[in-house]
MOPAC internal coordinates of N, CA, C and O (Angstrom, degrees):
PM7 1SCF
backbone

  N    0.0000 0     0.00 0     0.00 0    0    0    0
  C    1.4434 1     0.00 0     0.00 0    1    0    0
  C    1.5268 1   108.97 1     0.00 0    2    1    0
  O    1.2310 1   120.85 1   -41.39 1    3    2    1
  N    1.3131 1   115.99 1   138.61 1    3    2    1
  C    1.4596 1   122.14 1   177.10 1    5    3    2
  C    1.5163 1   107.91 1  -121.00 1    6    5    3
  O    1.2310 1   121.17 1   -48.59 1    7    6    5
  N    1.3287 1   115.37 1   131.41 1    7    6    5
  C    1.4653 1   120.97 1   178.77 1    9    7    6
  C    1.5263 1   108.18 1  -127.36 1   10    9    7
  O    1.2310 1   120.31 1   -53.08 1   11   10    9
  N    1.3257 1   117.01 1   126.92 1   11   10    9
  C    1.4586 1   121.30 1   175.89 1   13   11   10
  C    1.5218 1   108.34 1   -75.32 1   14   13   11
  O    1.2310 1   120.47 1   -47.38 1   15   14   13
  N    1.3192 1   116.70 1   132.62 1   15   14   13
  C    1.4580 1   121.55 1  -178.68 1   17   15   14
  C    1.5229 1   110.87 1   -86.73 1   18   17   15
  O    1.2310 1   120.89 1   -32.27 1   19   18   17
  N    1.3180 1   115.90 1   147.73 1   19   18   17
  C    1.4631 1   121.78 1  -178.83 1   21   19   18
  C    1.5241 1   113.03 1   -66.72 1   22   21   19
  O    1.2310 1   119.90 1   166.06 1   23   22   21
  N    1.3126 1   117.79 1   -13.94 1   23   22   21
  C    1.4605 1   121.28 1   179.37 1   25   23   22
  C    1.5255 1   112.10 1   -80.06 1   26   25   23
  O    1.2310 1   120.04 1   178.64 1   27   26   25
  N    1.3412 1   117.53 1    -1.36 1   27   26   25
  C    1.4638 1   120.98 1   174.75 1   29   27   26
  C    1.5295 1   108.70 1   -66.66 1   30   29   27
  O    1.2310 1   121.08 1   -39.05 1   31   30   29
  N    1.3399 1   115.54 1   140.95 1   31   30   29
  C    1.4619 1   120.36 1   177.99 1   33   31   30
  C    1.5232 1   109.92 1  -160.03 1   34   33   31
  O    1.2310 1   120.74 1   -37.67 1   35   34   33
  N    1.3096 1   116.19 1   142.33 1   35   34   33
  C    1.4679 1   123.50 1   177.92 1   37   35   34
  C    1.5238 1   110.61 1    47.10 1   38   37   35
  O    1.2310 1   119.94 1    62.63 1   39   38   37
  N    1.3562 1   117.73 1  -117.37 1   39   38   37
  C    1.4656 1   120.23 1  -177.46 1   41   39   38
  C    1.5328 1   112.11 1   -95.33 1   42   41   39
  O    1.2310 1   120.39 1  -157.61 1   43   42   41
  N    1.3107 1   116.86 1    22.39 1   43   42   41
  C    1.4679 1   122.27 1   178.04 1   45   43   42
  C    1.5312 1   108.05 1  -117.36 1   46   45   43
  O    1.2310 1   121.29 1   -62.72 1   47   46   45
  N    1.3264 1   115.14 1   117.28 1   47   46   45
  C    1.4570 1   120.65 1   179.07 1   49   47   46
  C    1.5192 1   109.15 1  -113.99 1   50   49   47
  O    1.2310 1   121.05 1   -46.65 1   51   50   49
  N    1.3338 1   115.61 1   133.35 1   51   50   49
  C    1.4608 1   121.70 1  -179.89 1   53   51   50
  C    1.5209 1   109.11 1  -127.62 1   54   53   51
  O    1.2310 1   121.41 1   -43.83 1   55   54   53
  N    1.3440 1   114.91 1   136.17 1   55   54   53
  C    1.4568 1   120.95 1  -177.54 1   57   55   54
  C    1.5233 1   110.40 1  -137.13 1   58   57   55
  O    1.2310 1   121.35 1   -24.96 1   59   58   57
  N    1.3219 1   115.02 1   155.04 1   59   58   57
  C    1.4585 1   121.97 1   168.90 1   61   59   58
  C    1.5236 1   106.64 1  -113.74 1   62   61   59
  O    1.2310 1   120.94 1   -49.31 1   63   62   61
  N    1.3267 1   115.81 1   130.69 1   63   62   61
  C    1.4569 1   121.55 1  -177.54 1   65   63   62
  C    1.5234 1   108.69 1  -122.01 1   66   65   63
  O    1.2310 1   121.30 1   -48.28 1   67   66   65
  N    1.3378 1   115.11 1   131.72 1   67   66   65
  C    1.4611 1   120.16 1   176.97 1   69   67   66
  C    1.5217 1   108.85 1  -151.85 1   70   69   67
  O    1.2310 1   121.05 1   -17.28 1   71   70   69
  N    1.2999 1   115.59 1   162.72 1   71   70   69
  C    1.4592 1   122.74 1   176.96 1   73   71   70
  C    1.5240 1   111.67 1    58.56 1   74   73   71
  O    1.2310 1   120.07 1    50.14 1   75   74   73
  N    1.3274 1   117.47 1  -129.86 1   75   74   73
  C    1.4599 1   121.68 1  -175.08 1   77   75   74
  C    1.5163 1   110.84 1  -104.15 1   78   77   75
  O    1.2310 1   120.64 1   -40.59 1   79   78   77
  N    1.3340 1   116.38 1   139.41 1   79   78   77
  C    1.4603 1   121.91 1   175.49 1   81   79   78
  C    1.5201 1   107.73 1  -102.98 1   82   81   79
  O    1.2310 1   120.63 1   -59.37 1   83   82   81
  N    1.3176 1   116.40 1   120.63 1   83   82   81
  C    1.4564 1   120.71 1   178.68 1   85   83   82
  C    1.5267 1   109.91 1   -87.70 1   86   85   83
  O    1.2310 1   120.84 1   -16.80 1   87   86   85
  N    1.3133 1   116.00 1   163.20 1   87   86   85
  C    1.4595 1   120.68 1   176.93 1   89   87   86
  C    1.5249 1   110.08 1   -61.89 1   90   89   87
  O    1.2310 1   120.04 1   141.42 1   91   90   89
  N    1.3384 1   117.54 1   -38.58 1   91   90   89
  C    1.4695 1   120.97 1   179.48 1   93   91   90
  C    1.5311 1   110.98 1   -61.86 1   94   93   91
  O    1.2310 1   120.13 1   136.51 1   95   94   93
  N    1.3368 1   117.35 1   -43.49 1   95   94   93
  C    1.4676 1   120.65 1   177.29 1   97   95   94
  C    1.5242 1   110.57 1   -64.23 1   98   97   95
  O    1.2310 1   121.21 1   136.84 1   99   98   97
  N    1.3224 1   115.28 1   -43.16 1   99   98   97
  C    1.4571 1   119.84 1  -179.83 1  101   99   98
  C    1.5270 1   110.45 1   -62.15 1  102  101   99
  O    1.2310 1   120.11 1   136.30 1  103  102  101
  N    1.3248 1   117.40 1   -43.70 1  103  102  101
  C    1.4669 1   121.14 1   177.73 1  105  103  102
  C    1.5228 1   110.98 1   -58.19 1  106  105  103
  O    1.2310 1   120.31 1   136.98 1  107  106  105
  N    1.3360 1   117.01 1   -43.02 1  107  106  105
  C    1.4579 1   122.03 1  -179.25 1  109  107  106
  C    1.5415 1   110.40 1   -61.30 1  110  109  107
  O    1.2310 1   120.81 1   132.84 1  111  110  109
  N    1.3340 1   116.06 1   -47.16 1  111  110  109
  C    1.4675 1   120.22 1  -178.76 1  113  111  110
  C    1.5237 1   110.86 1   -64.18 1  114  113  111
  O    1.2310 1   120.46 1   134.64 1  115  114  113
  N    1.3224 1   116.72 1   -45.36 1  115  114  113
  C    1.4606 1   119.80 1  -178.87 1  117  115  114
  C    1.5248 1   111.31 1   -63.57 1  118  117  115
  O    1.2310 1   120.13 1   144.97 1  119  118  117
  N    1.3416 1   117.36 1   -35.03 1  119  118  117
  C    1.4695 1   120.01 1   174.76 1  121  119  118
  C    1.5247 1   110.86 1   -63.81 1  122  121  119
  O    1.2310 1   120.39 1   136.73 1  123  122  121
  N    1.3308 1   116.86 1   -43.27 1  123  122  121
  C    1.4746 1   120.28 1   178.91 1  125  123  122
  C    1.5230 1   110.75 1   -61.92 1  126  125  123
  O    1.2310 1   120.45 1   134.47 1  127  126  125
  N    1.3183 1   116.74 1   -45.53 1  127  126  125
  C    1.4720 1   120.76 1  -179.77 1  129  127  126
  C    1.5272 1   109.53 1   -62.09 1  130  129  127
  O    1.2310 1   120.32 1   135.00 1  131  130  129
  N    1.3183 1   116.99 1   -45.00 1  131  130  129
  C    1.4674 1   121.01 1   179.73 1  133  131  130
  C    1.5301 1   110.93 1   -60.56 1  134  133  131
  O    1.2310 1   120.14 1   137.38 1  135  134  133
  N    1.3446 1   117.34 1   -42.62 1  135  134  133
  C    1.4643 1   121.01 1   179.43 1  137  135  134
  C    1.5329 1   111.04 1   -61.35 1  138  137  135
  O    1.2310 1   120.47 1   138.20 1  139  138  137
  N    1.3317 1   116.70 1   -41.80 1  139  138  137
  C    1.4649 1   120.39 1   178.96 1  141  139  138
  C    1.5289 1   110.08 1   -65.33 1  142  141  139
  O    1.2310 1   120.22 1   137.87 1  143  142  141
  N    1.3242 1   117.19 1   -42.13 1  143  142  141
  C    1.4707 1   120.82 1   178.35 1  145  143  142
  C    1.5253 1   109.82 1   -61.13 1  146  145  143
  O    1.2310 1   120.48 1   136.01 1  147  146  145
  N    1.3299 1   116.68 1   -43.99 1  147  146  145
  C    1.4666 1   119.70 1   179.97 1  149  147  146
  C    1.5249 1   111.75 1   -63.97 1  150  149  147
  O    1.2310 1   120.38 1   145.24 1  151  150  149
  N    1.3400 1   116.88 1   -34.76 1  151  150  149
  C    1.4675 1   120.06 1  -178.89 1  153  151  150
  C    1.5272 1   112.78 1   -80.03 1  154  153  151
  O    1.2310 1   119.87 1   138.58 1  155  154  153
  N    1.3456 1   117.85 1   -41.42 1  155  154  153
  C    1.4678 1   121.17 1  -172.00 1  157  155  154
  C    1.5288 1   114.05 1  -111.06 1  158  157  155
  O    1.2310 1   119.74 1   168.07 1  159  158  157
  N    1.3121 1   118.10 1   -11.93 1  159  158  157
  C    1.4636 1   120.99 1  -178.86 1  161  159  158
  C    1.5166 1   113.47 1    88.91 1  162  161  159
  O    1.2310 1   119.83 1   148.21 1  163  162  161
  N    1.3151 1   117.92 1   -31.79 1  163  162  161
  C    1.4720 1   124.00 1  -179.85 1  165  163  162
  C    1.5188 1   108.88 1  -140.73 1  166  165  163
  O    1.2310 1   120.93 1   -21.74 1  167  166  165
  N    1.3241 1   115.82 1   158.26 1  167  166  165
  C    1.4539 1   121.46 1   176.34 1  169  167  166
  C    1.5210 1   108.73 1  -136.50 1  170  169  167
  O    1.2310 1   120.63 1   -34.21 1  171  170  169
  N    1.3236 1   116.40 1   145.79 1  171  170  169
  C    1.4619 1   123.40 1   171.41 1  173  171  170
  C    1.5196 1   107.03 1  -114.80 1  174  173  171
  O    1.2310 1   120.71 1   -42.88 1  175  174  173
  N    1.3269 1   116.25 1   137.12 1  175  174  173
  C    1.4577 1   121.17 1  -175.11 1  177  175  174
  C    1.5164 1   111.89 1  -122.61 1  178  177  175
  O    1.2310 1   121.11 1   -37.68 1  179  178  177
  N    1.3243 1   115.48 1   142.32 1  179  178  177
  C    1.4528 1   122.27 1   169.35 1  181  179  178
  C    1.5272 1   106.19 1  -128.81 1  182  181  179
  O    1.2310 1   121.05 1   -53.35 1  183  182  181
  N    1.3292 1   115.59 1   126.65 1  183  182  181
  C    1.4582 1   120.94 1   178.89 1  185  183  182
  C    1.5189 1   108.43 1  -123.82 1  186  185  183
  O    1.2310 1   121.19 1   -59.04 1  187  186  185
  N    1.3266 1   115.32 1   120.96 1  187  186  185
  C    1.4671 1   121.30 1   175.56 1  189  187  186
  C    1.5300 1   106.94 1   -93.92 1  190  189  187
  O    1.2310 1   120.87 1   -68.63 1  191  190  189
  N    1.3442 1   115.93 1   111.37 1  191  190  189
  C    1.4656 1   121.14 1   178.84 1  193  191  190
  C    1.5151 1   109.19 1   -95.23 1  194  193  191
  O    1.2310 1   120.96 1   -73.28 1  195  194  193
  N    1.3204 1   115.78 1   106.72 1  195  194  193
  C    1.4577 1   120.29 1   179.55 1  197  195  194
  C    1.5223 1   109.90 1   -70.09 1  198  197  195
  O    1.2310 1   121.00 1   143.24 1  199  198  197
  N    1.3007 1   115.68 1   -36.76 1  199  198  197
  C    1.4615 1   122.96 1   170.96 1  201  199  198
  C    1.5184 1   106.38 1  -153.08 1  202  201  199
  O    1.2310 1   119.89 1   -12.37 1  203  202  201
  N    1.3121 1   117.82 1   167.63 1  203  202  201
  C    1.4564 1   119.31 1   178.40 1  205  203  202
  C    1.5322 1   107.04 1   -74.09 1  206  205  203
  O    1.2310 1   120.88 1   -67.21 1  207  206  205
  N    1.3334 1   115.93 1   112.79 1  207  206  205
  C    1.4616 1   118.98 1  -174.10 1  209  207  206
  C    1.5254 1   112.73 1   -77.89 1  210  209  207
  O    1.2310 1   121.26 1   -24.85 1  211  210  209
  N    1.3254 1   115.19 1   155.15 1  211  210  209
  C    1.4511 1   121.10 1   169.20 1  213  211  210
  C    1.5195 1   106.09 1   -81.19 1  214  213  211
  O    1.2310 1   121.01 1   -39.42 1  215  214  213
  N    1.3368 1   115.67 1   140.58 1  215  214  213
  C    1.4545 1   120.26 1  -177.63 1  217  215  214
  C    1.5208 1   109.09 1  -124.98 1  218  217  215
  O    1.2310 1   120.58 1   -49.31 1  219  218  217
  N    1.3372 1   116.49 1   130.69 1  219  218  217
  C    1.4587 1   120.07 1   175.80 1  221  219  218
  C    1.5254 1   109.07 1   -60.92 1  222  221  219
  O    1.2310 1   120.45 1   -36.03 1  223  222  221
  N    1.3258 1   116.75 1   143.97 1  223  222  221
  C    1.4587 1   121.76 1  -178.33 1  225  223  222
  C    1.5230 1   111.84 1   -55.59 1  226  225  223
  O    1.2310 1   119.89 1   138.14 1  227  226  225
  N    1.3137 1   117.82 1   -41.86 1  227  226  225
  C    1.4654 1   121.30 1   179.92 1  229  227  226
  C    1.5267 1   110.86 1   -61.56 1  230  229  227
  O    1.2310 1   120.01 1   146.33 1  231  230  229
  N    1.3167 1   117.59 1   -33.67 1  231  230  229
  C    1.4695 1   121.07 1   178.48 1  233  231  230
  C    1.5256 1   110.71 1   -69.01 1  234  233  231
  O    1.2310 1   120.43 1   144.16 1  235  234  233
  N    1.3345 1   116.78 1   -35.84 1  235  234  233
  C    1.4694 1   120.18 1   177.76 1  237  235  234
  C    1.5213 1   110.25 1   -63.46 1  238  237  235
  O    1.2310 1   120.53 1   135.81 1  239  238  237
  N    1.3199 1   116.60 1   -44.19 1  239  238  237
  C    1.4660 1   119.93 1   177.53 1  241  239  238
  C    1.5253 1   111.00 1   -61.06 1  242  241  239
  O    1.2310 1   120.37 1   138.92 1  243  242  241
  N    1.3304 1   116.90 1   -41.08 1  243  242  241
  C    1.4730 1   121.24 1   175.79 1  245  243  242
  C    1.5182 1   111.07 1   -55.58 1  246  245  243
  O    1.2310 1   120.80 1   133.43 1  247  246  245
  N    1.3400 1   116.08 1   -46.57 1  247  246  245
  C    1.4647 1   121.05 1  -177.01 1  249  247  246
  C    1.5289 1   111.72 1   -61.97 1  250  249  247
  O    1.2310 1   120.54 1   136.06 1  251  250  249
  N    1.3346 1   116.57 1   -43.94 1  251  250  249
  C    1.4664 1   119.50 1   179.96 1  253  251  250
  C    1.5233 1   111.26 1   -63.99 1  254  253  251
  O    1.2310 1   120.27 1   135.67 1  255  254  253
  N    1.3245 1   117.09 1   -44.33 1  255  254  253
  C    1.4672 1   120.50 1   178.20 1  257  255  254
  C    1.5279 1   110.55 1   -61.38 1  258  257  255
  O    1.2310 1   120.64 1   136.22 1  259  258  257
  N    1.3282 1   116.38 1   -43.78 1  259  258  257
  C    1.4612 1   121.29 1   179.54 1  261  259  258
  C    1.5251 1   110.79 1   -63.24 1  262  261  259
  O    1.2310 1   120.72 1   135.06 1  263  262  261
  N    1.3236 1   116.23 1   -44.94 1  263  262  261
  C    1.4703 1   120.95 1  -178.31 1  265  263  262
  C    1.5220 1   111.03 1   -60.78 1  266  265  263
  O    1.2310 1   120.21 1   138.16 1  267  266  265
  N    1.3182 1   117.21 1   -41.84 1  267  266  265
  C    1.4637 1   120.14 1   179.52 1  269  267  266
  C    1.5222 1   110.76 1   -60.41 1  270  269  267
  O    1.2310 1   120.59 1   140.64 1  271  270  269
  N    1.3051 1   116.47 1   -39.36 1  271  270  269
  C    1.4578 1   120.57 1  -175.99 1  273  271  270
  C    1.5366 1   113.67 1   -81.94 1  274  273  271
  O    1.2310 1   119.88 1   143.86 1  275  274  273
  N    1.3481 1   117.83 1   -36.14 1  275  274  273
  C    1.4660 1   120.42 1  -169.16 1  277  275  274
  C    1.5281 1   115.77 1  -118.97 1  278  277  275
  O    1.2310 1   119.25 1  -175.35 1  279  278  277
  N    1.3209 1   119.04 1     4.65 1  279  278  277
  C    1.4736 1   121.66 1  -175.89 1  281  279  278
  C    1.5263 1   112.21 1   -53.02 1  282  281  279
  O    1.2310 1   120.11 1   139.52 1  283  282  281
  N    1.3238 1   117.39 1   -40.48 1  283  282  281
  C    1.4651 1   120.12 1  -178.22 1  285  283  282
  C    1.5246 1   113.02 1   -69.06 1  286  285  283
  O    1.2310 1   119.97 1   167.06 1  287  286  285
  N    1.3233 1   117.66 1   -12.94 1  287  286  285
  C    1.4659 1   121.56 1  -179.12 1  289  287  286
  C    1.5239 1   112.61 1   -95.59 1  290  289  287
  O    1.2310 1   120.41 1   178.13 1  291  290  289
  N    1.3296 1   116.83 1    -1.87 1  291  290  289
  C    1.4634 1   120.73 1   175.95 1  293  291  290
  C    1.5193 1   106.83 1   -97.33 1  294  293  291
  O    1.2310 1   120.63 1   -65.30 1  295  294  293
  N    1.3243 1   116.40 1   114.70 1  295  294  293
  C    1.4616 1   121.50 1  -174.96 1  297  295  294
  C    1.5311 1   110.88 1   -81.86 1  298  297  295
  O    1.2310 1   120.47 1   123.69 1  299  298  297
  N    1.3254 1   116.70 1   -56.31 1  299  298  297
  C    1.4696 1   121.67 1  -179.52 1  301  299  298
  C    1.5198 1   109.45 1  -133.46 1  302  301  299
  O    1.2310 1   121.55 1   -36.74 1  303  302  301
  N    1.3282 1   114.65 1   143.26 1  303  302  301
  C    1.4723 1   120.70 1  -178.84 1  305  303  302
  C    1.5186 1   107.05 1  -135.25 1  306  305  303
  O    1.2310 1   120.78 1   -67.02 1  307  306  305
  N    1.3202 1   116.11 1   112.98 1  307  306  305
  C    1.4721 1   121.89 1   179.09 1  309  307  306
  C    1.5217 1   109.03 1  -108.22 1  310  309  307
  O    1.2310 1   120.68 1   -47.24 1  311  310  309
  N    1.3242 1   116.30 1   132.76 1  311  310  309
  C    1.4608 1   121.42 1   174.95 1  313  311  310
  C    1.5194 1   107.73 1  -116.45 1  314  313  311
  O    1.2310 1   120.91 1   -55.41 1  315  314  313
  N    1.3207 1   115.87 1   124.59 1  315  314  313
  C    1.4596 1   122.16 1   179.30 1  317  315  314
  C    1.5244 1   107.20 1  -104.97 1  318  317  315
  O    1.2310 1   121.08 1   -64.35 1  319  318  317
  N    1.3223 1   115.54 1   115.65 1  319  318  317
  C    1.4603 1   120.29 1  -175.96 1  321  319  318
  C    1.5184 1   109.81 1  -164.88 1  322  321  319
  O    1.2310 1   121.11 1   -16.58 1  323  322  321
  N    1.3026 1   115.47 1   163.42 1  323  322  321
  C    1.4638 1   120.24 1   171.86 1  325  323  322
  C    1.5214 1   110.93 1  -107.09 1  326  325  323
  O    1.2310 1   120.35 1  -171.18 1  327  326  325
  N    1.3392 1   116.93 1     8.82 1  327  326  325
  C    1.4533 1   121.36 1   179.83 1  329  327  326
  C    1.5279 1   110.40 1   -82.00 1  330  329  327
  O    1.2310 1   120.67 1   -49.72 1  331  330  329
  N    1.3084 1   116.33 1   130.28 1  331  330  329
  C    1.4666 1   120.51 1   178.66 1  333  331  330
  C    1.5290 1   111.45 1   -76.54 1  334  333  331
  O    1.2310 1   119.95 1   163.44 1  335  334  333
  N    1.3210 1   117.70 1   -16.56 1  335  334  333
  C    1.4637 1   121.69 1   179.89 1  337  335  334
  C    1.5274 1   110.57 1   -61.11 1  338  337  335
  O    1.2310 1   120.21 1   142.87 1  339  338  337
  N    1.3107 1   117.21 1   -37.13 1  339  338  337
  C    1.4583 1   121.38 1  -176.55 1  341  339  338
  C    1.5268 1   111.59 1   -66.40 1  342  341  339
  O    1.2310 1   119.53 1   151.58 1  343  342  341
  N    1.3150 1   118.49 1   -28.42 1  343  342  341
  C    1.4689 1   119.66 1   177.33 1  345  343  342
  C    1.5258 1   110.71 1   -64.44 1  346  345  343
  O    1.2310 1   119.62 1   150.12 1  347  346  345
  N    1.3284 1   118.32 1   -29.88 1  347  346  345
  C    1.4658 1   122.24 1   174.62 1  349  347  346
  C    1.5268 1   109.33 1   -66.97 1  350  349  347
  O    1.2310 1   120.75 1   138.19 1  351  350  349
  N    1.3235 1   116.18 1   -41.81 1  351  350  349
  C    1.4622 1   120.90 1   177.15 1  353  351  350
  C    1.5255 1   109.59 1   -61.73 1  354  353  351
  O    1.2310 1   120.58 1   137.95 1  355  354  353
  N    1.3270 1   116.49 1   -42.05 1  355  354  353
  C    1.4692 1   120.62 1   179.59 1  357  355  354
  C    1.5254 1   110.84 1   -57.74 1  358  357  355
  O    1.2310 1   120.13 1   136.50 1  359  358  357
  N    1.3204 1   117.35 1   -43.50 1  359  358  357
  C    1.4738 1   120.87 1   179.53 1  361  359  358
  C    1.5211 1   110.95 1   -64.47 1  362  361  359
  O    1.2310 1   120.09 1   140.26 1  363  362  361
  N    1.3219 1   117.43 1   -39.74 1  363  362  361
  C    1.4643 1   120.94 1   178.78 1  365  363  362
  C    1.5335 1   111.10 1   -66.08 1  366  365  363
  O    1.2310 1   120.68 1   136.27 1  367  366  365
  N    1.3315 1   116.31 1   -43.73 1  367  366  365
  C    1.4619 1   120.30 1   178.72 1  369  367  366
  C    1.5278 1   109.85 1   -61.41 1  370  369  367
  O    1.2310 1   120.23 1   136.15 1  371  370  369
  N    1.3309 1   117.17 1   -43.85 1  371  370  369
  C    1.4670 1   121.05 1   178.61 1  373  371  370
  C    1.5222 1   111.79 1   -60.77 1  374  373  371
  O    1.2310 1   120.42 1   143.26 1  375  374  373
  N    1.3203 1   116.81 1   -36.74 1  375  374  373
  C    1.4617 1   120.91 1  -176.79 1  377  375  374
  C    1.5297 1   112.72 1   -74.36 1  378  377  375
  O    1.2310 1   120.12 1   149.81 1  379  378  377
  N    1.3259 1   117.38 1   -30.19 1  379  378  377
  C    1.4619 1   119.63 1  -170.74 1  381  379  378
  C    1.5238 1   115.98 1  -115.08 1  382  381  379
  O    1.2310 1   119.54 1   173.86 1  383  382  381
  N    1.3305 1   118.48 1    -6.14 1  383  382  381
  C    1.4666 1   119.98 1  -178.18 1  385  383  382
  C    1.5317 1   110.00 1  -140.47 1  386  385  383
  O    1.2310 1   121.63 1   -11.06 1  387  386  385
  N    1.3138 1   114.48 1   168.94 1  387  386  385
  C    1.4722 1   120.80 1   174.25 1  389  387  386
  C    1.5289 1   111.78 1   -94.81 1  390  389  387
  O    1.2310 1   120.44 1  -177.65 1  391  390  389
  N    1.3230 1   116.76 1     2.35 1  391  390  389
  C    1.4531 1   122.05 1  -178.77 1  393  391  390
  C    1.5272 1   110.91 1   -62.22 1  394  393  391
  O    1.2310 1   120.81 1   -46.12 1  395  394  393
  N    1.3381 1   116.05 1   133.88 1  395  394  393
  C    1.4640 1   120.11 1   173.64 1  397  395  394
  C    1.5246 1   107.33 1   -82.14 1  398  397  395
  O    1.2310 1   120.49 1   -73.38 1  399  398  397
  N    1.3133 1   116.66 1   106.62 1  399  398  397
  C    1.4609 1   123.71 1  -175.22 1  401  399  398
  C    1.5135 1   107.96 1  -125.26 1  402  401  399
  O    1.2310 1   120.66 1   -55.89 1  403  402  401
  N    1.3372 1   116.35 1   124.11 1  403  402  401
  C    1.4667 1   120.47 1   179.36 1  405  403  402
  C    1.5168 1   110.17 1  -135.02 1  406  405  403
  O    1.2310 1   121.53 1   -31.23 1  407  406  405
  N    1.3280 1   114.67 1   148.77 1  407  406  405
  C    1.4601 1   119.83 1   173.83 1  409  407  406
  C    1.5294 1   109.06 1  -107.47 1  410  409  407
  O    1.2310 1   121.66 1   -32.61 1  411  410  409
  N    1.3188 1   114.42 1   147.39 1  411  410  409
  C    1.4549 1   122.35 1  -179.54 1  413  411  410
  C    1.5298 1   108.03 1  -136.98 1  414  413  411
  O    1.2310 1   120.57 1   -30.11 1  415  414  413
  N    1.3210 1   116.52 1   149.89 1  415  414  413
  C    1.4668 1   120.56 1   174.97 1  417  415  414
  C    1.5315 1   108.29 1   -77.85 1  418  417  415
  O    1.2310 1   120.81 1   -12.57 1  419  418  417
  N    1.3283 1   116.06 1   167.43 1  419  418  417
  C    1.4620 1   119.66 1   177.53 1  421  419  418
  C    1.5226 1   111.25 1   -59.53 1  422  421  419
  O    1.2310 1   120.32 1   145.05 1  423  422  421
  N    1.3230 1   116.99 1   -34.95 1  423  422  421
  C    1.4663 1   120.70 1   179.17 1  425  423  422
  C    1.5320 1   111.48 1   -67.27 1  426  425  423
  O    1.2310 1   120.14 1   159.07 1  427  426  425
  N    1.3316 1   117.35 1   -20.93 1  427  426  425
  C    1.4662 1   122.03 1  -177.73 1  429  427  426
  C    1.5337 1   112.88 1  -100.04 1  430  429  427
  O    1.2310 1   120.16 1  -164.52 1  431  430  429
  N    1.3211 1   117.29 1    15.48 1  431  430  429
  C    1.4629 1   119.31 1  -175.72 1  433  431  430
  C    1.5290 1   112.33 1   -57.93 1  434  433  431
  O    1.2310 1   119.64 1   141.22 1  435  434  433
  N    1.3153 1   118.29 1   -38.78 1  435  434  433
  C    1.4700 1   120.29 1   177.52 1  437  435  434
  C    1.5242 1   111.46 1   -64.33 1  438  437  435
  O    1.2310 1   120.45 1   144.12 1  439  438  437
  N    1.3222 1   116.75 1   -35.88 1  439  438  437
  C    1.4657 1   121.11 1   176.55 1  441  439  438
  C    1.5268 1   109.41 1   -65.47 1  442  441  439
  O    1.2310 1   120.20 1   136.92 1  443  442  441
  N    1.3265 1   117.22 1   -43.08 1  443  442  441
  C    1.4701 1   121.98 1   177.67 1  445  443  442
  C    1.5231 1   110.45 1   -60.53 1  446  445  443
  O    1.2310 1   121.07 1   135.93 1  447  446  445
  N    1.3111 1   115.56 1   -44.07 1  447  446  445
  C    1.4682 1   121.06 1  -179.50 1  449  447  446
  C    1.5408 1   110.24 1   -62.30 1  450  449  447
  O    1.2310 1   120.39 1   137.83 1  451  450  449
  N    1.3145 1   116.87 1   -42.17 1  451  450  449
  C    1.4676 1   120.42 1   177.31 1  453  451  450
  C    1.5316 1   111.14 1   -65.39 1  454  453  451
  O    1.2310 1   120.52 1   141.06 1  455  454  453
  N    1.3228 1   116.62 1   -38.94 1  455  454  453
  C    1.4588 1   121.56 1  -177.19 1  457  455  454
  C    1.5375 1   112.00 1   -63.10 1  458  457  455
  O    1.2310 1   120.01 1   142.75 1  459  458  457
  N    1.3414 1   117.59 1   -37.25 1  459  458  457
  C    1.4693 1   118.62 1  -178.19 1  461  459  458
  C    1.5223 1   112.81 1   -81.61 1  462  461  459
  O    1.2310 1   120.01 1   173.94 1  463  462  461
  N    1.3221 1   117.59 1    -6.06 1  463  462  461
  C    1.4679 1   120.10 1  -178.98 1  465  463  462
  C    1.5083 1   112.16 1   -96.89 1  466  465  463
  O    1.2310 1   120.10 1   180.00 1  467  466  465

């Protein structure tokens, strides 16, 4: 499930992700991100991962296609989670892209929010 947070504003989008992500939810989020990029040129993202969600295979393909096309338009990406798996993702993103990607604990969510602004 993906829920847009009320703290989203202008070119800053914030979401909470838990359980399973369907292709329909993924399509909705990617449309929102694309609309913000078209309006502002860049987008900053904050994703609160309550747990590592299961993702439908079709949604994964959507994400890769989207990333290839719009990666340069994502300025900062903050992930708020207590999962250590995401720190591995952070290292991979740092090694292969110029994207500013950081992980924060749940206790640091306000710091993450400040960082993307």
